Structure formats: structure tokens, C-alpha cells
ZAMARGU-4260 file (C-alpha; in steps of 0.2 Angstrom, whole numbers, plus 5000, padded with zeros to 4 digits):
<rodrens>
0) 4833/4505/5301 | 4850/4493/5305 | 4849/4496/5324 | 4843/4487/5339 | 4833/4500/5344
5) 4823/4505/5329 | 4817/4488/5326 | 4812/4488/5343 | 4800/4504/5338 | 4795/4494/5326
10) 4776/4481/5323 | 4779/4465/5322 | 4770/4466/5307 | 4782/4478/5300 | 4797/4468/5306
15) 4791/4452/5296 | 4789/4460/5279 | 4806/4468/5282 | 4813/4452/5287 | 4805/4443/5270
20) 4813/4458/5259 | 4829/4454/5267 | 4827/4437/5265 | 4823/4439/5245 | 4839/4453/5245
25) 4849/4440/5252 | 4846/4426/5239 | 4847/4438/5224 | 4864/4444/5231 | 4871/4425/5235
30) 4866/4422/5216 | 4874/4438/5211 | 4891/4432/5221 | 4891/4415/5213 | 4887/4421/5194
35) 4901/4432/5197 | 4892/4451/5196 | 4892/4455/5213 | 4909/4456/5220 | 4907/4464/5236
40) 4905/4446/5245 | 4902/4455/5263 | 4886/4463/5256 | 4880/4444/5259 | 4886/4444/5280
45) 4877/4462/5282 | 4861/4454/5276 | 4862/4440/5288 | 4866/4448/5301 | 4852/4461/5297
50) 4839/4447/5296 | 4848/4439/5310 | 4844/4454/5322 | 4825/4457/5319 | 4823/4438/5322
55) 4830/4443/5338 | 4819/4456/5340 | 4805/4445/5334 | 4809/4434/5349 | 4811/4446/5361
60) 4793/4452/5359 | 4786/4435/5357 | 4794/4432/5376 | 4786/4449/5382 | 4769/4445/5380
65) 4771/4427/5385 | 4780/4431/5402 | 4768/4446/5404 | 4750/4435/5398 | 4759/4422/5410
70) 4760/4433/5425 | 4744/4438/5426
</rodrens>
């Protein structure tokens, strides 16, 4: 699920669900790092990157539909 190619193949509703799930994971991981339960601080960065990647693909899909509807 982590590559942009796999994300582009997904439905926008699936992408939103995945973004929400990653957001929850990121929040929990940040809390765990602050409390000292999680030692791997790079995990937060990885989750942020995945979250940003999903939002980038969502924006691409939004622009595709906007451009295709305006050119008709």
C-alpha cells in the first residue's frame, strides 16, 4: 500500500479511509514516543510520509476530474 502506484489504483473513498487510519496511528505513535513507550522515532516520520502520499494522490484524482469536466 505504500507505493504511489498502488495508491493511484485505489478508490478515493478507500484512500480517505486509509488516511484516517494512518492519522490515528500517527497520533498514537506520537503519544507513545512522548511517553517513552516507543523508541523508534522514525516511525512517526514514515507515517507522516505515507499520509502525505495519500493526500497527494487524492489531490491528483481531484485535479483529473476537474480538468476532465472543464475540458468537455
